[in-house]
C-alpha positions in Angstrom: -10.3 148.4 181.0 -12.5 146.7 178.7 -10.8 144.9 175.6 -11.8 146.1 172.2 -12.8 143.4 169.8 -12.7 144.4 166.1 -16.0 144.2 164.2 -14.3 142.3 161.4 -13.4 139.5 163.7 -17.1 139.3 164.8 -18.3 139.1 161.3 -15.8 136.5 160.1 -16.2 134.1 163.1 -20.1 134.4 163.2 -20.6 133.2 159.5 -21.3 129.5 159.8 -24.3 128.7 157.5 -25.3 129.2 153.9 -26.8 132.4 152.9 -30.1 132.6 151.1 -28.3 133.9 147.9 -25.9 131.0 147.7 -28.9 128.6 148.2 -30.9 130.1 145.3 -27.7 130.1 143.1 -27.1 126.5 143.9 -30.7 125.5 143.1 -30.6 127.4 139.8 -27.4 125.6 138.7 -28.8 122.2 139.6 -32.2 123.2 137.8 -30.3 124.1 134.6 -28.1 121.1 134.6 -31.3 118.9 135.2 -33.2 120.4 132.2 -30.1 120.0 129.9 -29.9 116.2 130.9 -33.7 115.7 130.4 -33.4 117.4 126.9 -30.5 115.2 125.9 -32.4 112.1 127.0 -35.6 113.2 125.2 -33.5 113.7 122.0 -31.9 110.3 122.3 -35.3 108.8 122.6 -36.6 110.5 119.5 -33.8 109.4 117.6 -34.2 105.8 118.6 -37.9 106.1 117.6 -36.9 107.5 114.1 -34.3 104.7 113.7 -36.8 102.0 114.6 -39.3 103.5 112.1 -36.7 103.7 109.4 -35.6 100.1 109.8 -39.2 98.9 109.9 -40.2 100.9 107.0 -37.0 99.9 104.8 -37.8 96.2 105.6 -41.4 96.6 104.6 -40.4 98.3 101.4 -38.0 95.6 100.5 -40.7 93.1 101.2 -43.1 94.8 98.8 -40.3 95.1 96.1 -39.6 91.4 96.5 -43.2 90.7 95.9 -42.9 92.4 92.5 -40.6 89.6 91.4 -43.8 87.5 90.8 -45.3 89.9 88.3 -44.6 89.6 84.6 -44.3 92.6 82.1 -48.0 92.8 81.5 -48.8 93.0 85.1 -46.1 95.6 85.8 -47.4 97.8 82.8 -50.7 98.0 84.7 -50.3 97.1 88.4 -53.4 95.2 90.0 -55.2 97.2 92.7 -53.9 94.9 95.4 -50.3 95.6 94.3 -50.7 99.3 93.7 -51.5 100.2 97.4 -52.7 98.7 100.6 -52.0 98.4 104.3 -49.9 95.9 106.3 -51.6 93.5 108.6 -51.3 93.6 112.4 -48.9 94.2 114.3 -47.6 96.5 111.6 -51.1 97.9 110.7 -49.8 101.5 111.2 -47.8 101.3 107.8 -49.3 101.4 104.4 -47.7 101.3 100.9 -48.0 102.5 97.5 -46.3 101.0 94.4 -45.6 102.8 91.1 -44.1 101.1 88.0 -43.6 102.9 84.7 -41.7 101.6 81.7 -38.4 103.2 80.8 -38.9 104.7 77.3 -35.3 104.0 76.1 -35.0 100.5 77.4 -37.6 97.8 76.4 -38.4 95.7 79.5 -37.0 98.0 82.0 -39.4 99.4 84.6 -38.8 102.3 87.0 -40.4 101.0 90.3 -41.1 103.1 93.4 -42.3 101.6 96.7 -43.4 104.1 99.3 -44.1 102.9 102.8 -46.1 105.5 105.0 -46.7 105.6 108.7 -48.4 109.0 108.9 -49.6 111.4 106.4 -46.2 113.2 106.4 -43.8 110.5 107.1 -42.7 108.0 104.6 -39.9 105.8 103.3 -39.4 105.5 99.6 -37.5 102.8 97.8 -36.8 103.2 94.0 -35.2 100.8 91.7 -35.2 99.5 88.1 -36.4 96.0 87.3 -36.3 94.0 84.1 -38.7 91.7 82.5 -38.3 90.1 79.2 -40.3 92.2 76.9 -43.4 90.4 75.1 -42.6 90.2 71.5 -45.6 89.4 69.0 -45.4 89.0 65.4 -48.2 88.9 63.0 -47.0 86.3 60.4 -49.8 84.3 59.2 -52.3 86.2 61.4 -51.2 84.4 64.6 -48.9 85.8 67.4 -46.1 84.1 68.9 -43.2 82.6 67.2 -43.7 83.3 63.7 -46.7 80.8 63.1 -44.6 77.7 64.5 
């Protein structure tokens, strides 16, 4: 008499490999994780680039602001063209600057100074501060300016 083998025993024992569905599911999971990792790395690289630009632009703006220390009140009142705007030399030639200075109406000798460093049309770093220059005082005693005719 032949022995009867259960169908369930045959199926359980004959399954040794990976099914197509399991392989596709594993590949999908690996793909999704890889895409997420690449997006995170890309975001980190963009943040590092923005940080580098911000540090360079802030340093360049401070440099232009320091250069304004050489100007007197008359020159601050009407900035020379070479101070008002320009471009930095190589290797920073992708940056340009604009400078504005306007007197504060309530405080004689105080100027509102704005230095803007640009690296593209839409991207800029702005540094704004107040500077003081001793006001030029003139008197007209005896028809001469200066210190009362002395």
